[in-house]
C-alpha positions as CSV (number, residue, x, y, z in Angstrom):
1,M,-41.2,128.6,252.1
2,S,-43.5,128.9,255.1
3,S,-47.2,128.8,254.2
4,R,-47.8,131.3,257.0
5,N,-46.1,134.1,255.1
6,K,-46.0,133.3,251.5
7,F,-47.2,130.7,249.0
8,V,-45.1,129.1,246.3
9,S,-45.0,131.4,243.2
10,L,-46.9,130.7,240.1
11,R,-43.6,130.8,238.3
12,T,-40.5,129.4,239.9
13,F,-38.1,129.8,237.0
14,N,-36.1,132.6,235.4
15,K,-36.9,133.5,231.8
16,P,-34.0,133.4,229.4
17,N,-33.1,136.6,227.7
18,A,-34.6,137.3,224.4
19,V,-31.3,136.8,222.7
20,K,-30.8,133.3,224.0
21,R,-34.4,132.2,223.8
22,E,-34.1,130.4,220.5
23,L,-31.2,128.3,221.7
24,R,-33.2,127.2,224.8
25,I,-36.5,126.3,223.2
26,M,-35.5,122.8,222.4
27,N,-34.2,122.1,225.9
28,K,-37.4,123.4,227.4
29,I,-39.5,121.2,225.0
30,I,-37.5,118.2,226.1
31,S,-38.0,119.0,229.8
32,I,-41.7,119.6,229.3
33,L,-42.2,116.3,227.5
34,A,-40.3,114.4,230.2
35,L,-42.3,115.9,233.0
36,M,-45.6,115.4,231.1
37,C,-44.7,111.7,230.7
38,L,-44.1,111.5,234.4
39,L,-47.4,113.2,235.3
40,S,-49.5,111.5,232.7
41,I,-49.4,108.1,234.6
42,P,-53.1,107.3,235.1
43,M,-54.2,107.9,238.7
44,L,-57.3,105.7,238.6
45,G,-59.3,105.0,241.8
46,Q,-58.0,108.1,243.6
47,E,-60.0,108.5,246.8
48,Q,-61.2,112.0,247.6
49,W,-60.3,113.4,251.0
50,T,-62.0,116.4,252.4
51,L,-60.2,118.5,255.0
52,R,-62.5,117.2,257.8
53,R,-61.7,113.7,256.8
54,C,-58.0,114.4,256.9
55,L,-58.2,116.0,260.3
56,D,-60.2,113.1,261.8
57,Y,-58.0,110.5,260.3
58,A,-54.8,112.1,261.6
59,K,-56.2,112.3,265.1
60,E,-56.6,108.5,265.1
61,N,-53.6,107.4,263.1
62,N,-50.8,109.8,263.5
63,L,-47.8,108.1,265.1
64,Q,-46.9,110.9,267.5
65,I,-50.5,111.0,268.8
66,Q,-50.5,107.3,269.3
67,K,-47.2,107.5,271.3
68,N,-48.8,110.2,273.4
69,R,-51.8,108.0,274.1
70,I,-49.4,105.2,275.2
71,S,-47.9,107.7,277.6
72,E,-51.4,108.3,279.0
73,E,-51.8,104.6,279.6
74,E,-48.4,104.4,281.3
75,G,-49.5,107.3,283.6
76,K,-52.7,105.3,284.6
77,V,-50.5,102.3,285.4
78,T,-48.3,104.4,287.6
79,L,-51.3,105.9,289.4
80,W,-52.5,102.4,290.3
81,Q,-49.0,101.5,291.5
82,N,-49.0,104.6,293.8
83,R,-52.4,103.6,295.2
84,G,-51.1,100.1,295.9
85,A,-48.4,101.6,298.1
86,L,-51.2,102.4,300.7
87,F,-51.8,98.7,301.3
88,P,-49.6,96.1,303.1
89,S,-47.2,93.9,301.1
90,L,-47.1,90.1,301.6
91,S,-44.5,87.7,300.3
92,F,-43.6,84.1,300.7
93,S,-40.1,82.6,300.6
94,M,-38.9,79.1,300.5
95,N,-35.4,77.6,300.6
96,Q,-34.4,73.9,299.9
97,S,-30.8,72.7,300.2
98,V,-29.0,69.4,300.1
99,G,-25.8,68.5,302.0
100,F,-23.2,65.7,301.5
101,R,-20.4,64.7,303.9
102,P,-18.7,61.7,302.3
103,F,-15.9,61.2,305.0
104,E,-17.7,61.9,308.3
105,E,-19.5,59.1,310.2
106,N,-20.9,61.1,313.0
107,T,-22.1,64.7,312.8
108,A,-23.4,66.9,315.6
109,L,-25.9,69.4,314.3
110,V,-27.6,72.3,316.2
111,Q,-31.2,72.9,314.9
112,N,-33.4,75.4,316.7
113,G,-31.4,75.0,319.9
114,Q,-31.4,71.2,319.8
115,V,-28.3,69.0,319.1
116,T,-28.9,66.3,316.6
117,M,-26.5,63.4,316.1
118,T,-26.5,61.8,312.7
119,S,-24.2,59.8,310.5
120,N,-26.2,60.4,307.3
121,K,-24.0,61.4,304.4
122,F,-26.8,63.0,302.4
123,T,-29.1,65.5,304.2
124,E,-31.8,67.8,303.0
125,Q,-33.0,71.0,304.7
126,G,-36.0,73.2,304.0
127,S,-37.1,76.6,305.4
128,Y,-40.3,78.5,304.7
129,G,-41.3,82.1,305.5
130,L,-44.3,84.4,305.1
131,N,-43.6,88.1,305.5
132,A,-45.9,91.1,305.7
133,N,-45.0,94.8,305.8
134,W,-47.2,97.9,306.0
135,T,-46.1,101.5,306.0
136,I,-48.7,103.0,308.3
137,W,-47.5,106.6,308.0
138,N,-44.6,108.2,306.1
139,G,-45.5,111.8,306.5
140,G,-48.4,111.5,304.0
141,I,-46.0,111.0,301.0
142,N,-48.0,108.0,299.6
143,H,-51.2,110.1,299.5
144,K,-49.3,113.0,298.0
145,N,-47.8,110.8,295.3
146,I,-51.3,109.8,294.2
147,K,-52.3,113.4,293.9
148,A,-49.1,114.2,292.1
149,Q,-49.6,111.4,289.6
150,K,-53.1,112.6,288.9
151,L,-51.7,116.0,288.0
152,Q,-49.1,114.4,285.8
153,N,-51.7,112.3,284.0
154,Q,-53.7,115.5,283.2
155,I,-50.5,117.1,281.9
156,T,-49.9,114.1,279.7
157,E,-53.5,114.2,278.3
158,L,-53.0,117.9,277.5
159,G,-49.8,117.0,275.7
160,T,-51.9,114.6,273.5
161,Q,-54.4,117.4,272.8
162,Q,-51.5,119.7,271.9
163,S,-50.1,117.1,269.4
164,E,-53.6,116.8,267.8
165,L,-53.9,120.6,267.4
166,S,-50.4,120.8,266.0
167,I,-51.1,118.1,263.4
168,Q,-54.4,119.8,262.5
169,E,-52.6,123.1,261.9
170,Q,-50.0,121.5,259.7
171,I,-52.7,119.7,257.7
172,A,-54.6,122.9,257.2
173,Q,-51.5,124.7,255.9
174,L,-50.8,121.8,253.4
175,Y,-54.4,121.6,252.4
176,V,-54.5,125.3,251.5
177,Q,-51.2,125.0,249.6
178,I,-52.8,122.2,247.5
179,L,-55.9,124.3,246.8
180,Y,-53.7,127.2,245.8
181,S,-51.6,125.1,243.5
182,I,-54.6,123.6,241.8
183,E,-56.0,127.1,241.1
184,A,-52.6,128.2,240.0
185,K,-52.6,125.4,237.5
186,K,-55.9,126.5,236.1
187,V,-54.6,130.0,235.7
188,N,-51.5,128.7,233.8
189,E,-53.8,126.6,231.6
190,Q,-55.7,129.7,230.6
191,L,-52.5,131.7,229.9
192,S,-51.3,128.8,227.8
193,E,-54.4,128.9,225.7
194,T,-53.9,132.6,225.1
195,A,-50.2,132.1,224.3
196,K,-51.0,129.3,221.9
197,S,-53.5,131.5,220.1
198,Q,-50.8,134.3,219.9
199,Y,-48.3,131.8,218.4
200,E,-50.8,130.6,215.8
201,R,-51.5,134.2,214.9
202,G,-47.8,134.9,214.7
203,Q,-47.3,132.0,212.2
204,Q,-49.9,133.6,210.0
205,M,-48.2,137.0,210.3
206,F,-44.8,135.4,209.6
207,N,-46.2,133.8,206.5
208,Q,-47.5,137.1,205.4
209,G,-44.1,138.7,206.1
210,L,-45.4,141.0,208.8
211,I,-43.0,139.7,211.6
212,S,-39.6,138.2,211.6
213,K,-38.4,134.7,212.4
214,A,-37.0,136.0,215.7
215,D,-40.4,137.4,216.7
216,L,-42.1,134.1,215.9
217,S,-39.5,132.3,218.0
218,Q,-40.3,134.6,220.9
219,L,-44.0,133.8,220.6
220,E,-43.2,130.1,220.5
221,A,-41.0,130.4,223.5
222,Q,-43.8,132.2,225.4
223,W,-46.1,129.4,224.6
224,Q,-43.6,126.8,225.8
225,D,-43.0,128.8,228.9
226,T,-46.7,128.5,229.8
227,Q,-46.7,124.8,229.1
228,Y,-43.8,124.5,231.5
229,D,-45.7,126.5,234.0
230,I,-48.6,124.0,233.8
231,V,-46.3,121.0,234.4
232,N,-44.6,122.9,237.3
233,S,-47.9,123.6,238.9
234,E,-48.8,119.9,238.6
235,T,-45.6,119.0,240.2
236,Q,-46.3,121.3,243.1
237,V,-49.7,119.8,243.6
238,L,-48.2,116.3,243.7
239,N,-45.5,117.4,246.1
240,F,-47.9,119.0,248.6
241,K,-50.2,115.9,248.3
242,R,-47.2,113.7,249.1
243,Q,-46.4,115.8,252.2
244,L,-50.0,115.6,253.4
245,K,-50.1,111.9,252.7
246,S,-47.0,111.5,254.9
247,L,-48.5,113.5,257.7
248,L,-51.6,111.2,257.6
249,E,-49.3,108.2,257.8
250,L,-50.7,106.7,254.6
251,S,-48.7,104.1,252.7
252,I,-47.2,104.9,249.3
253,D,-49.8,102.7,247.5
254,T,-52.8,104.3,249.1
255,P,-55.0,106.1,246.5
256,F,-55.2,109.7,247.6
257,D,-56.6,113.0,246.3
258,V,-58.1,116.1,248.0
259,T,-61.4,117.8,247.3
260,G,-62.4,121.3,248.2
261,T,-64.2,124.4,247.0
262,E,-62.5,127.5,245.7
263,P,-62.9,130.3,248.3
264,N,-65.1,133.2,247.4
265,E,-64.6,136.9,248.0
266,E,-67.0,136.9,250.9
267,Q,-64.8,134.5,252.8
268,V,-61.6,136.4,252.1
269,L,-63.1,139.8,252.9
270,A,-64.9,138.7,256.1
271,P,-64.2,140.8,259.2
272,I,-61.1,139.7,261.1
273,P,-61.4,139.6,264.9
274,S,-58.8,141.5,267.0
275,A,-55.6,139.8,268.0
276,Q,-56.3,140.6,271.7
277,S,-59.7,138.9,271.7
278,I,-58.2,135.8,270.0
279,Y,-55.3,135.7,272.5
280,E,-57.7,136.0,275.5
281,Q,-59.8,133.1,274.2
282,A,-56.6,131.0,273.4
283,L,-55.4,131.5,277.0
284,K,-58.5,129.7,278.2
285,S,-58.6,126.9,275.6
286,R,-55.1,126.1,274.4
287,P,-53.8,122.9,276.0
288,E,-50.2,124.1,276.2
289,I,-51.2,126.9,278.5
290,R,-53.3,124.7,280.7
291,S,-50.4,122.2,280.8
292,A,-47.9,124.8,281.9
293,E,-50.3,126.0,284.6
294,L,-50.7,122.4,285.9
295,S,-46.9,122.1,285.9
296,I,-46.8,124.8,288.5
297,D,-49.3,122.9,290.6
298,A,-47.2,119.8,290.2
299,A,-44.1,121.7,291.3
300,D,-46.0,122.8,294.5
301,M,-46.9,119.2,295.1
302,S,-43.2,118.2,294.6
303,I,-42.2,120.8,297.2
304,D,-44.7,119.4,299.7
305,I,-43.6,115.8,299.1
306,A,-39.9,116.8,299.5
307,R,-40.6,118.5,302.8
308,R,-42.3,115.4,304.2
309,G,-39.0,113.6,303.9
310,F,-38.1,115.2,307.3
311,Y,-41.1,113.5,309.0
312,P,-40.8,110.1,310.8
313,T,-41.9,106.9,309.2
314,I,-44.1,104.3,311.1
315,G,-44.4,100.8,309.8
316,M,-45.6,97.4,310.9
317,S,-44.2,94.0,310.0
318,A,-45.2,90.4,310.7
319,S,-43.7,87.1,309.7
320,A,-44.3,83.4,310.0
321,G,-41.4,80.9,309.5
322,D,-40.9,77.1,309.6
323,S,-38.2,74.6,308.7
324,H,-37.3,70.9,308.7
325,Y,-34.1,68.8,308.4
326,T,-33.7,65.2,307.4
327,A,-30.9,64.6,309.8
328,S,-33.2,65.1,312.8
329,N,-34.5,62.1,314.6
330,D,-38.0,63.6,314.7
331,D,-40.4,63.1,311.8
332,L,-41.4,65.9,309.4
333,G,-44.7,66.7,311.1
334,K,-43.2,67.1,314.5
335,Q,-40.3,69.3,313.2
336,M,-42.7,71.6,311.4
337,K,-44.8,71.9,314.6
338,T,-41.7,72.5,316.8
339,N,-39.9,74.9,314.5
340,L,-42.9,77.2,313.7
341,N,-42.0,80.8,314.5
342,L,-44.4,83.8,314.5
343,S,-43.4,87.4,315.0
344,A,-44.8,90.9,314.7
345,G,-43.5,94.4,315.3
346,I,-43.8,98.1,314.8
347,N,-41.0,100.1,313.3
348,L,-40.2,103.8,313.8
349,S,-37.7,105.6,311.7
350,V,-36.8,109.2,312.5
351,P,-34.4,111.0,310.0
352,I,-31.7,112.9,312.1
353,F,-28.9,113.4,309.6
354,D,-29.4,112.4,306.0
355,N,-26.4,114.1,304.3
356,R,-28.7,116.9,303.1
357,R,-30.8,114.6,300.9
358,N,-34.1,116.0,302.0
359,K,-33.0,119.6,302.1
360,S,-31.6,119.3,298.6
361,A,-34.8,117.7,297.4
362,V,-36.8,120.7,298.7
363,N,-34.5,123.2,297.1
364,K,-34.6,121.4,293.7
365,A,-38.4,121.3,293.9
366,K,-38.5,125.0,294.5
367,L,-36.2,125.6,291.5
368,Q,-38.5,123.5,289.4
369,K,-41.4,125.7,290.4
370,V,-39.5,128.8,289.3
371,N,-38.7,127.0,286.0
372,S,-42.4,126.0,285.5
373,K,-43.4,129.7,286.0
374,L,-40.9,130.8,283.4
375,D,-42.1,128.0,281.0
376,L,-45.7,129.3,281.4
377,Q,-44.6,132.8,280.5
378,D,-42.6,131.5,277.6
379,K,-45.6,129.7,276.2
380,K,-47.8,132.7,276.7
381,N,-45.3,134.8,274.8
382,A,-45.0,132.2,272.0
383,L,-48.8,132.0,271.8
384,A,-49.1,135.8,271.6
385,S,-46.5,136.0,268.9
386,T,-48.1,133.3,266.8
387,I,-51.5,134.9,267.0
388,E,-50.2,138.3,266.2
389,S,-48.3,136.9,263.2
390,Y,-51.4,135.2,261.9
391,W,-53.4,138.4,262.5
392,L,-50.9,140.6,260.7
393,N,-50.7,138.2,257.8
394,A,-54.5,138.1,257.6
395,N,-55.0,141.8,257.7
396,S,-52.1,142.7,255.3
397,N,-53.0,140.1,252.8
398,Q,-56.7,141.0,252.9
399,Q,-55.7,144.6,251.9
400,R,-53.3,143.2,249.3
401,F,-56.1,141.0,247.9
402,I,-58.3,144.1,247.4
403,A,-55.5,146.0,245.6
404,A,-54.5,142.9,243.7
405,K,-58.1,142.4,242.3
406,I,-58.1,146.0,241.0
407,K,-54.6,145.5,239.5
408,L,-55.6,142.2,237.9
409,Q,-58.7,143.7,236.3
410,S,-56.6,146.5,234.9
411,A,-53.9,144.0,233.7
412,E,-56.5,141.7,232.0
413,T,-58.1,144.7,230.3
414,T,-54.8,146.0,229.1
415,Y,-53.6,142.5,227.9
416,E,-56.8,141.8,226.0
417,L,-56.6,145.2,224.3
418,L,-52.9,144.7,223.5
419,N,-53.5,141.2,222.3
420,A,-56.2,142.4,219.9
421,Q,-53.8,145.2,218.6
422,F,-51.1,142.6,218.2
423,K,-53.3,140.4,216.0
424,N,-54.0,143.4,213.9
425,G,-50.3,144.2,213.6
426,L,-50.5,147.4,215.7
427,K,-48.2,146.2,218.6
428,N,-44.9,144.4,218.6
429,I,-43.7,141.3,220.4
430,V,-41.8,143.1,223.1
431,E,-44.9,145.0,224.3
432,L,-46.9,141.9,224.2
433,R,-44.5,139.9,226.3
434,Q,-44.1,142.7,228.8
435,E,-47.9,142.9,229.3
436,H,-48.0,139.1,229.4
437,D,-45.6,139.1,232.3
438,N,-47.5,141.9,234.0
439,L,-50.7,139.8,233.8
440,I,-48.9,136.8,235.3
441,R,-47.6,138.8,238.2
442,A,-51.1,140.3,238.8
443,K,-52.7,136.9,238.9
444,Q,-49.9,135.6,241.1
445,D,-50.4,138.5,243.6
446,E,-54.2,137.9,243.6
447,L,-53.9,134.2,244.2
448,Q,-51.3,134.5,246.9
449,S,-53.1,137.2,248.8
450,K,-56.4,135.3,248.6
451,Y,-55.2,132.0,250.0
452,T,-52.8,133.5,252.5
453,T,-55.7,135.6,253.9
454,L,-58.0,132.6,254.0
455,L,-55.4,130.4,255.8
456,N,-54.5,133.0,258.4
457,M,-58.1,133.8,259.1
458,Q,-58.9,130.1,259.6
459,L,-55.9,129.7,261.9
460,L,-57.0,132.6,264.0
461,K,-60.4,131.0,264.5
462,F,-58.6,127.7,265.2
463,Y,-56.6,129.3,268.0
464,S,-59.8,130.8,269.5
465,G,-61.2,127.3,269.9
466,E,-63.2,126.8,266.6
467,E,-62.7,124.1,264.1
468,I,-61.0,124.7,260.7
469,H,-63.4,125.0,257.8
470,L,-62.3,125.4,254.2
């Protein structure tokens, strides 16, 4: 169930009918004992984590964020590679070969325009080359590639920021769920104490012959129900802690517990800013919007680069080569001197017909720009929808909280009066249980509206650029 809309209920089970209640009491007791045994394992050395600590820790240790940072480093490497394309390249090559002619006595070889006669059966030949190339001008594509990569690096950095914000949003939702479940457990413990007191009073009334065995069984079942609610609340707390622990990338053996203060009415009833003002601030600060805007700039750059494919390319090349051969009558030094060859040249390449490669590249770049504009609008729409959803939830639940408090006060007063009347034998079991259920629903509504309001108000502030505080 999404924490944006509704919290887990205080009671997530269906009560058995009054007629079948006696038959199910034993099964419930067994279930309660089993769960209590599971939850009674000592949790010594649990480390307390505040919300701020969770947020800071996730920014440094979440795996997705770490992957995004690696992408940032890869972008920096690519930028240096593009800058390197502005400079000449230099390479050295060498080739060594061995020949063997077992059945020839005389061999005529032509080496650099000279005829060499030899009868050697084993020969060795070596050649050496030093080559340099430099693209002087290719329509400015190299310079544009550098600018395009800088834009891409900014987009990648914004992607990392978006991941950080998304993780913080998820952590805040789980954290509020934990605080809600902890308070729900306290409420269930209070209800259990009252139900236990009613059961003990029921035993006295049964011994005095004032109520029947069936009525006493209903009181006992009511008490066991509240015990089950406590265990169920504890289970919910542990489950939400497990999810938060997983989000923080903590190992299974890491001691973990959360600490936080119960929100007061002043926080819940604080003024809620308008959705429009939050949206306008979010457009300026949210990384996904800035990333989409930069994607349009990057698409413009791609169009420019593609068009430059129609321009001529001017390059320069130079080389130095040398060789030697053991079959020659000259020594190694004289051969190296004689065979030395130096060359240099300027190259010009003009695209005339390229099978529509450049034109297709330009058209694809234009389509990418259209797609980037649509992506920006889509992200703006998604942002507006998210903010409006949080705003509606905050406002509606704030009003529900006000109504729920009045309803809860009335339910508590009625239940206390009815409980006193029951102890004096003026009210029956059916009326008591009905009012008990009404009290549970009233407390449930009050808790849900309070924490849902708090969460959505904090998320609204978060989307306007503020930090989350609980």
